[in-house]
C-alpha positions in Angstrom: -62.0 -62.8 -88.4 -65.3 -64.3 -90.5 -63.8 -68.2 -92.7 -64.9 -66.7 -95.3 -62.6 -63.4 -95.1 -60.1 -65.8 -94.5 -60.7 -67.7 -96.8 -60.6 -65.4 -99.9 -57.5 -63.7 -98.7 -55.6 -66.6 -98.4 -56.9 -67.6 -102.2 -56.6 -64.2 -103.7 -53.3 -64.4 -102.3 -51.9 -68.2 -103.6 -53.1 -66.6 -107.2 -51.5 -64.5 -107.5 -48.2 -65.7 -106.6 -49.1 -68.0 -109.2 -50.3 -66.3 -111.9 -45.6 -64.7 -111.6 -45.2 -68.6 -113.4 -47.4 -67.8 -116.3 -46.2 -64.4 -116.6 -42.2 -65.3 -116.7 -42.7 -68.3 -119.5 -44.7 -65.5 -121.6 -41.7 -63.2 -121.2 -39.0 -66.0 -122.0 -41.8 -67.3 -125.1 -41.8 -63.5 -126.2 -37.9 -62.9 -126.1 -37.3 -66.6 -128.1 -40.7 -64.9 -130.5 -42.9 -68.7 -129.9 -46.3 -67.4 -129.9 -48.4 -70.7 -129.4 -45.6 -70.5 -126.0 -46.6 -66.5 -125.3 -51.0 -67.7 -125.9 -50.7 -70.6 -123.7 -48.8 -68.8 -121.1 -51.4 -66.0 -121.2 -54.4 -68.2 -121.2 -52.5 -69.7 -118.0 -52.3 -66.0 -116.6 -55.5 -64.8 -117.7 -57.3 -67.5 -115.4 -55.8 -67.0 -112.2 -56.0 -63.8 -112.8 -59.5 -64.8 -113.0 -59.3 -67.3 -110.0 -58.0 -64.3 -108.2 -61.0 -62.3 -108.7 -63.7 -64.6 -107.3 -61.2 -64.6 -104.1 -61.4 -61.1 -104.0 -65.3 -60.8 -103.7 -65.2 -64.1 -101.5 -63.5 -61.7 -99.2 -65.6 -59.1 -99.8 -68.4 -61.1 -98.9 -66.9 -62.3 -95.1 -66.0 -58.9 -94.4 -69.4 -58.2 -95.0 -70.9 -60.7 -92.6 -68.0 -59.6 -90.8 -69.3 -56.6 -90.2 -72.4 -56.9 -90.0 -71.8 -59.8 -86.4 -69.9 -56.8 -85.0 -73.2 -54.3 -85.0 -75.0 -57.5 -83.9 -72.9 -57.8 -80.7 -72.6 -54.2 -80.1 -76.4 -54.0 -80.6 -76.9 -56.6 -77.5 -73.8 -55.2 -75.8 -76.3 -52.4 -76.1 -78.7 -53.5 -74.5 -77.3 -55.1 -72.2 -75.9 -52.3 -70.4 -79.8 -50.1 -71.0 -81.4 -53.4 -69.0 -77.9 -53.7 -66.9 -78.7 -49.7 -65.9 -82.5 -50.6 -65.4 -82.0 -52.5 -63.3 -79.5 -50.6 -61.5 -82.0 -48.0 -61.3 -84.9 -50.2 -60.0 -82.5 -51.4 -56.8 -81.8 -47.7 -56.2 -85.1 -46.5 -56.0 -86.6 -49.7 -54.1 -83.7 -48.6 -52.0 -85.4 -44.9 -51.3 -88.6 -46.3 -51.0 -87.6 -48.9 -48.5 -85.7 -46.0 -46.8 -88.4 -43.5 -47.1 -91.0 -45.9 -45.4 -89.1 -46.6 -42.3 -88.4 -50.0 -43.2 -84.4 -48.9 -42.0 -82.6 -50.3 -38.9 -82.5 -48.8 -35.8 -80.0 -48.1 -32.6 -81.1 -48.1 -28.8 -79.1 -46.8 -26.1 -78.1 -49.0 -23.0 -79.1 -46.9 -19.6 -75.1 -47.3 -19.4 -74.5 -45.7 -22.7 -77.0 -43.0 -21.8 -76.0 -42.5 -18.2 -71.9 -42.1 -20.3 -74.1 -39.3 -22.2 -74.5 -37.1 -19.3 -71.4 -37.0 -17.9 -69.8 -35.8 -21.1 -72.0 -32.9 -21.1 -71.6 -32.3 -17.8 -70.3 -28.6 -17.0 -67.9 -29.7 -14.4 -66.4 -32.5 -17.0 -62.7 -32.0 -17.5 -61.5 -32.7 -21.6 -58.9 -32.3 -23.5 -57.9 -28.3 -22.4 -55.3 -29.6 -20.5 -57.7 -30.3 -16.7 -59.6 -27.0 -17.6 -63.4 -27.1 -17.4 -65.3 -26.2 -20.4 -66.9 -23.4 -18.6 -63.5 -21.7 -17.7 -62.2 -22.1 -21.1 -64.7 -19.9 -22.7 -64.5 -17.7 -20.4 -60.9 -17.5 -21.2 -61.4 -16.8 -24.5 -64.3 -14.0 -24.0 -60.9 -11.6 -22.4 -58.4 -12.6 -24.9 -58.5 -8.7 -27.1 -60.6 -9.7 -31.4 -57.9 -7.9 -33.7 -59.5 -6.5 -36.7 -57.8 -5.6 -39.7 -58.4 -4.0 -43.1 -58.2 -4.5 -46.7 -54.6 -3.1 -46.8 -53.6 -5.6 -43.7 -53.0 -2.9 -41.2 -55.3 -3.5 -38.1 -57.8 -1.8 -36.9 -58.2 -2.1 -33.7 -61.2 -4.1 -32.0 -64.9 -3.1 -32.4 -66.7 -1.4 -29.5 -69.2 -3.2 -28.3 -68.6 -6.5 -29.4 -68.5 -8.8 -27.6 -68.1 -13.3 -28.6 -70.4 -15.4 -26.9 -70.0 -18.8 -27.6 -72.4 -21.9 -26.4 -71.6 -25.5 -26.1 
């Protein structure tokens, strides 16, 4: 909150509270019929009301300045966000061009690794199939019957001439 806004609110509030005292004096003088005291009290009431209005104007100026500062702050935050996004985009484009140009890391496999890889891909390699070779498991798949179902869920049997081939 801007200082002018705070000053205006405090001043207007205090003058409105101070206005109550001469107004009370006015009411008492009116009851007694003392016109001179009534006029003097109304003069004080008018003065305090005028001061409250002046402070209200100060408050309005302070609120306008607050709004202006808030707009400027929002604008700078938006500009910073745009700048940051541009930098991130440029950085990402730079990474993309580097990866296209071949400025990336490469992996080399030692001879020991190549030998281990060739052992895993050999046909007599024993895998997770409980000691059964890959070729034997493929043969087992070929021999099992294939059952097809219709849309209603009934068994349609296997298609004649259908073969299953698995390449490893």
